[in-house]
C-alpha positions, 0 to 999 in steps of 0.5 A: 956274570960279567967278564972278570978279566981284561981278555974277556972284556976284549973278547966281548967287545970283538963279539959285539962288533962282529955280531953287529955287522950282519944286523946292520947289513939287513937292518939298513937295507931300507928305502926311505920312500915318503909315506911308505914303510917298505919292509917285507917279511923276508927282511923282517925275518933276517933282521930278527934272526940276526938281532936274536943271534947277536943278543943270545951270543952277547948275553952268554957272557953274562952267565956261567957256562961249561968250559968247553962252551966258553972255549967254543965261543972264543973260537967263533968270536976269533974266527968271525973277527979274523974274517971281518979283518980279512975283508977290510984288509982285502978291500984296502989292498984291492983298492990300492991296486985298482986301475979303473978310471971311473965309479959306477953311476945309476943307470935309471930313468931312461926306460918306460913300461910297455904292456906288449913289449915289457920296456922301451926307451923314454923319448928325448932322454939324455943321460950320462952312463958310466961304469968302472970301465967306460963313460958315455953321453947317451940320448934317445930321439923323439921316436924312442931309439938311441940316436942323435936325430929323428927319422921322419918320413923316408926321403925319396931314393933313400934305403932305410935299414932298421936293426933290432936287438939287445944291449949288444946292438944298442952298444951303450959302451961306445959313442953312437957312431961306434956301435955296429949300426953306426959302423954300418952307416959309415961303411954304406957311406952316402946319403942313400942309406939310413941305418936306425939303431933300435937295440934295447938292453934286456931284449930277447928275440921275443921282445924284438919281434914284439917291438918290431910289430908295434913300432917298426912301421913308423921307420919305414924300413926297407930291410930289417936286421935282427942281432941275436946273442946266446942269452936270447935263449934263456930270456925268450921263455920269460918275456915279462921277467924284466920290466921298467919301473920308475925308469929302471929295469927291474924284475917284475916280482920285485917288491921294491918301489924304487930301483935297487941301485938307488936304494943302496946308494944311501950312505947308511946302507951297509949292504950297498957298501958291500955290494959295491966293494972290490971284495964283493966283486972278487968273490962274485967273479970267483963264484961265477968262474967256478959255476956251470956256464949260465948259457951252456944250453946254447952250446950243447953238442948233444942237446937236452930237452930244455936246450931243444925247447929253447931253440924252438922257441927262439925259431918261432920268434925269429920267424915272427920278426921276419913276418912282421918285417915282410908285413911292412914291406921290408926284407929280413936278415939276422946275425948272431953275435958271440959272447966273450965266454965262447973264446974260453973253456965252456965246459964238457960237452959244450962247443962254441961253434954250434950256436952259429952252426944251428942258426946257419942251418935254420937260416938256409932252410928258411932262405933267410940271409944270415951271418955268424960273427963268431968266426970273424972274432975268432980269427982276430989276433986277440978276441978278448981285446974286443970286449970290456973286461968287467962289462962283458960287452964289446969295445969299439973294436968289437963293434966295428968288426960286427959292423964290418961283418954285417956290411959284407953280409948285406953286400953279398945278399944285396939282390935278395934283400933288395939293396942297391949295393954291388958285390965287391 
């Protein structure tokens, strides 16, 4: 039976619109790869389920149903239509008040798969990196590290400092000379010192130790410094979780042949439009704010078994990095870099200071020069200003403070590290 009144026809039109949205959300999330029909079973189930639900719902308008079913259908249609309208209006409003200067660009192309490490940088690669907050012209040298020059055989009389770490070390968000290795180079001042920034995003302590053992000797370092962050603890147990595929960092288990980012840039990809929307960003931020802190085990005052295991594994890889440095004739030091969340409320039973304190005790026991950067950040008048709001990594001011803290560590430990520096 067809709708008999105008109100029923309008309701059915609204129902068709709102039921089409989830169907298009799943059905347009495909990769147009030549000669490949990438359509996983999960994708198929989602499309069929949404298509079946839409068909059943719309066909219900053609049959006679009890009054209470018709009323319930009307409520469902009105609720879904209201939700869709609210999302659209919310997106318009958020765009109207948004002040970010850029739109995000694909961060692909610069990574290569490496069997031992997982992923490394593509040598001699140039790329524009851009998020909503910052824009940088990025390049790697022929040795596969972020640098504007190559590091050939070490000149006589030069002391070379090799810094390994993750995204906080490579510092994509700022110019290369504003990263903390770049700041250290400037503070050291003269040509007797060369600082190599060997940071790579998504590295844990395990990756840094493996990278150092495989590639470190080519730089002839005199000192190796490892920059550790709290997320190393959850990355170390799964060293092969993130690899490079088609120049992008992806999860090893991903079925996608092309990077998800490029996949969802297609004009017809509704899921991509939603994931780039301001509404999605707001929902994600609210969800994260209400969820337990993902790195909570790094800051547990009373450690559970998982936290203890994570620390022990990180200690193992840190010592492997130290031994690799010693094997190539270099001394070794490390620092811990704080996350923005450490300056807010972490949750019950969590203390932002314990990460650095535990590593301080370990460093003392192992006689490894060490410095926790957290106290320096906390002493800053506005620690939050040392980080990008959305990106979460440091601004130039934050990286400058890390570089200064590292410089003071090297000066204080110059004799232990064999550095030609004098205490000030």
